[in-house]
N, C-alpha and C positions, 0 to 999 in steps of 0.2 A: 116116516120121517115128518117132523113138524114143519110147518110152513116157514118158520124163521130159519131152520137149518137148510131147507131147500133153497131159500132165497140167498142165503150166504154162499152156497155152492154156485149158484148162478152168478152172483156178484164176483166171486173169485175168478170164475172163468172169463168174465168180461174184462176184468183187470189184467188177466194174464194174456189174453189173445186180442183184446180190443173190441171184439164183437161176438155175438152169439146168434144162432138161428133157432126159432121156435121148434122146428122139426127135430133138430139135433137134441134139444133139451127134453122134448117129449120122450125120445128114445133112451137117452142116458139116465134120466130120472124116473122113468117108468110111471109117468102120470099123464093126464089128459092134456090136450091142447088148451082147453079153457083154464085149467089149473096154472099152466105156464103163463098164459096171458094175464091172469090175475096177479101172479107173482111179479111179472114185469111192470104191471100197473103200480103195484105197491112200491117197487124199487124206484120207479120213475118219480113217484110222489115224494120220495125222500131225497130226490136229486142224485141218486146213486148211479143212474144210467139214463140213457135216452132211447126211447122206443123208435124203431124204424120199421118199414114194411118187412114183415117176415122175421123180425127179431129185435135186437137192441145193440147199441154201441156204447162205448165208454164216454163218460163226461169229463175225463181227465183234462184239466186246463192246460194252458201253455206251459212250456218247460221253465218259464221264468216266473210263474205264479207262485206267490209266497204268502200263505195264510198267516195271520197273526197268532201269537202265543195262545190267547184265550180261545180262538176258534179251534186250534189244533188240540187243545187240552180236553175237549169234549169227545174227541174221536178215539175209539178203541180204548177207553179209559180202563176197562177191566184187564185187557191184555197188557197194557202198559204197567199196571201195578204188579202183575205176575212177572213180567220181564224185569222190572226194576229190582225185585227181591232176588231173583236168580243172578242178576248181574252183580249186585252188591256182595253176594256170597263169594264171588271170585276175587274180591279185593282183600289182600292180606293186611293185617294190622301193621302200622309203622311203615307204610309204603308211600311213595310219591305218586299221586293219582291226578290225571287231568280229566275234566268233564267238559265236553262241548256243550253248546246251547241246544235246547230242545225240551219238549214236554216229557219225553221218556227219561232223559238224563236228569231232569228236575226230580222225577219220581225216584231215580236211583239215589240222588242226594239225600232224600228223606231217610233212606236206609243206612247210608254212610254215616249219618249222625251217631250211630251206635258203635262204629268201628274206632278203636283207640289208635292214637299216635299218627294220624294221617297228615300228610302235607298235600293240600288240594290246590291245583291250579285250574282256573276256569275263565272262559270268556263269556259266561252266562250270568246276567244279573240275577235271574231267578235262583240259580244254584247258590250263588253267594248269599242271597237273602235267606235261603233255607238253612244254610250252615251257620249263618250269623244268629238266627233265632234259637239255635241249640248249641251254644258255645261250649267248648271243652278246652281246658288249659293245655292239653297235650296235642292240640290240632292247630295247624297253620293253614290259612286260606289266602291265596293270592289271586286277585281279580285283575285281569288285563285292562288296560285302557282301550279306547277306540270309539268308533261311531256305532250307534245303536241301530240294529236292523228290526224289521217287523217281528222276528222271532226272539227278540230280546237278547241277541248276540252282540258282543262288542267286536268290531272288525276294523281293518284298515292298518295304516302304518304304525300307530301306537300299539295295537295288539300284536302285530308281528315283531316289533322291537322287544316287547316284554317277554315273548316266547323264545327269542333267539338265545342259544347257549344253554337251554334247560335240558336236563337228563332225567326223564320221568320213567317210573316203572311201567305204568299202564295208562292208556287213554280209553275212556268210555265215550264212544262217539255215537251221537244220534244222527240219522240221515233222513233225507226226504224220499229216497227211492233206492232200489237195488236191482241190478240186471246183469246178466253174464257179460254182455258186450261193454256196457257203460260203467260197470262197477257200482260203487256207492256214490250217490249224487245229491246235489242241492240246487235249488232254483236261484240262489244268490251268489253272484260271482265273487264278491268280497268275502262272504262267509266261507266259500270253498277255499280261498287262499289261506284264511286263518286256520281252517280245519286241517289243511295240508301241513301247515306249520306244527300243529299239535301232533299229527301223525308222525312227523319227522322227529319230534322230541321224545316220543314214547318208545320204550322197548317192546311193549306188547300192545296190540290193538283189539279191543272188545267193542263190537258194534251192537247196538241195541235197536231193533227194528221189528215192529209187529208185522203180521203176515200180509197186511194190505200194502206194505211198501214194495213187495215183490212186483216187478214189471213196471213200476213207476220210474220215470227218468227225468231228472232235473237238468238244467242247461249245463252244469259244470260238474265234472268228476272230482271227487275228493281222493279216492284211492281205488285200485282194482280189487276185485273180490279176494284174490290170493294174498293180499296184504293183511287180511283179517285173520287173527289167531283164533278168536272165538266170536261167533255170531249168536246172540241171545234173541230168540224170537218166541212165538207162542205156538200152541198145538193146532192152530187154525191154518198153518202153512200148508199149501197144496203139496201133495206127494211129489209131483213133477218138479216143483220148485225146490223141495227138500233134496231131491236127488241131484239137481244142478248145483245147489249150494254145497252139498257134501263133496262134490268133485273139486271145488275151488277154494273153500275156506278151510282153515285148520280144523275147526270143530263147530258143530251146530248144537246149541242147547235150546230145546223147545220147552219153555216154561209152562207147566200145567195150570189150567184155570180152575179156581175154586169158586164157590158161590159169591164170595165177596171180593175175589180177585187178590186175596192176600195169602 
């Protein structure tokens, strides 16, 4: 196993359980104590975890921490590109589609530029800009009003009013985290309210979330796992997480990664 693969397994376990012990990693990964300690040093230098006596713990921030769009766009970029293509393939031509704000949904929008006859409703400035740059005479784009959040979402009373009374075929929803007990979550209370309005307006719910979102919990729940019809994630998802999700969501699609993520 390559060092990068081993470190990704360690990081997945830290995200899933909150902490790891060196002795347990030595046994499960069949490598030396020194190898594990070097891996933990490398992960700590990236800010991915924090070393403690005998192991390491998660560096997950407060449940209200909300990184900006640019910061999030550099994380798991390859996985997001694969997820975006797989999610866009689920959208039927001439349907009414909603896209929430987020870096993964922005990547989905790039692929939806090719789908004919869409009506797209979004509270994402980035999604609207992407679709505006690739105009089609057979496409309608509706951008909600509202206050802007760090993730470039439009939220608040104006956004809620514009969504009221809509009947959409499908919502493609980006999330901050997912967990069995808390469901799909976000660190922003106002964004959660707007996302819940989008969920209410949609007949089907497609959630796009890379494997690192598993076990992360934001302060506010958008929807329980069993409200999701299709979860599009990537092949890096932990097997235990996959089994848990299979029990709760309608269908799990694990988008395969290629060299360029396309």
